[in-house]
Structure formats: structure tokens, C-alpha cells
N, C-alpha and C positions, 0 to 999 in steps of 0.2 A: 219419692220411693213408692213402689207399688205395694199393695197389701201383701202379696206373696213374699216380696223381699222383706217387709217388716216382720211378718210372721216367722220367716226363716231366722232372722236376727234375734227375735224374741225367744226362739227356741234354743239360742246359744250357738248358732252356726253362722259362719261367715258367708257372705255372698261372693263366692269365688267365681272366676271367669267361667269355668264349665257349668256351674249352677246357673249363672245369669244367662248363658247361651241356651241352655235347655229350657229354662223358663220362658225366654223370649220366643223360642220356636213354638212351644205349646201355646203361648198367648197369640202368636200370629196365625195359628191354625185352630183357633177356638171353634168348638163344635165338631172338630175332626178328631178321630181316635187314632193316634199314632203309636206304632210299635217302637221299641228302642232302636231297631234297625232303621226305621223311617226317620226318626229324629236324627240319628247319626248321618244318614244319607243327605238330609236337608242341610245339616251343618257343614258337611264336607263340600257339598255343591255350592255353598255360599262362601267357600274358601277358608273355613275355620278348621283349625288343626285340633282335633279332639278324638280321643280313642273311644271305641265302642264300649270298653269297660268303664270309662268315666261316665258315659251316657247312662249305662245300666246303674252304676252306683248312685248317680244323681237322681234318677227316676225313682229308685228304691227308697232313698232318703226322703224325697219329697212326698212319696206315698206314705211312708211310715209317719211323717209329721202331719198327714191329713191334708196336705196342700194340693195334691193331685190324687186321682184314683186310677187304678188299673183295672181293666176288665178283660177277661179272656175272650169274650164274644165268640164262644164256641171254637176257639182255636187253641193251639198249644201255647203260643206266646201271648203276652199281655199287650194291650193297647192303653195308652195313657192320655189323659186330658186334664185340664184345670178342674179342680173340685167344684161342684155345684151342690147346693143344699138338696135339690130334688131334680131328678131327670128321668126321662123315658127314652130308651133306645129301641128302635125298630130294626130287627136283624133279619135279613133275607136268608132263609135256610138253604137256598140253592147257590147263590153267588157270594154270600157273606157280606154284602153291602150293609153298612150301618148308618143309620140316620137318626137324628134326635127329633123327638116330637115334643111339642109343648104339652104341659099338663092341662087336662080338661079343667075349665074354670067353673063349670056348672056343678051344682050339688056338692061343692067343697071337697073335691077329690083329694087334693093334697092334705087338707085338714083331716079327712077320713084316714089316710095312711099314717099321718103323724099321730093321730089319736088311737091307733091300734094298741098302743102299749098302756093306755090308761088302765089303771088297776093292777098292772104287772110290775110296777116299781121300776120301769125302764124309761129313760128319757131319750126319745128319738131325736137325733141330730140331723138326719138326712136319709135319703133312700135312693136306690137305683132300681128301675123297673125295666126288664128286658122282655120285649114282645117279639115272638118269632112268627114268620110268615113268608110270603113271596113279594119281592119288590115289583114295581110296575113292569120293568123290563122283563123279568123272569116270567111274570104272568102272561105277557104278550108272546114270549117265545114258546110257552107251553100250550098255546092255543093253535 
């Protein structure tokens, strides 16, 4: 049983077929930020019968439990992926492309961010950093 499945059960929720399907799609697209519509499209393309409403309910439940996170990424609808302790998103302001960047390992960047709450009585459990700019393709098209 995967950690996500165990955490879901520990929170008192059954691992229903729709929940398993949604988790499996997110896992198979790790590092990709999928909207509910994209999750639904991938499931139906794979021959699965699941309603878009079930996908939304499942994504919302998983997000509420902290198992995944949703980010608007400068759009009206959210994109979802498996929850990570710390991550950096590079977002193109022109085309909307989103990619993940590794955290800088020099000078304890992650430790610095986790330590921001020292003295505030706040225990940091994770963070998401969004950096906006132009992707390589949009830079090339602009020249």
C-alpha cells in the first residue's frame, strides 16, 4: 500500500475506486500539474468510467487531507499534483508553461525558508514558491 493510500485510510476514508484512479493518475504524472479536467480526460482516455464531479470531489478531499495540493498557477482553475514538502514552480507569464525546479542546495536555501518562522511560534511543514518569467521558447519567439 502506498503512503497516500495509508494516509487516506488513517484519516478514516476508504480507498474507493475513484480515489484510487485519481491517485494513480497523479502518481503516473508526477511533476506535472493537472487540472481536474485533465485528470478526467486521462481517465476516460484509458477507458475508465468516472464522472468529472467524482474527480473534483476526490481532488478536493485529497487536498483537504494535505495529500495533494492545488495551485491556480495564474489561471481560474486549479492544477493538482502529489504533495511535496518543498517545491519551486517556474511559470511562464506568456504561455503558462509550468515546470518544477530543484531547490538550490547552496547556502541552505530550504533551511532558510523553513527557518523564517523561528520566533513566531509557527511550525513550517512545507512551502511552495512560484517564480514568474518567460520560458525558453517564449524568449526565443520574443527576439
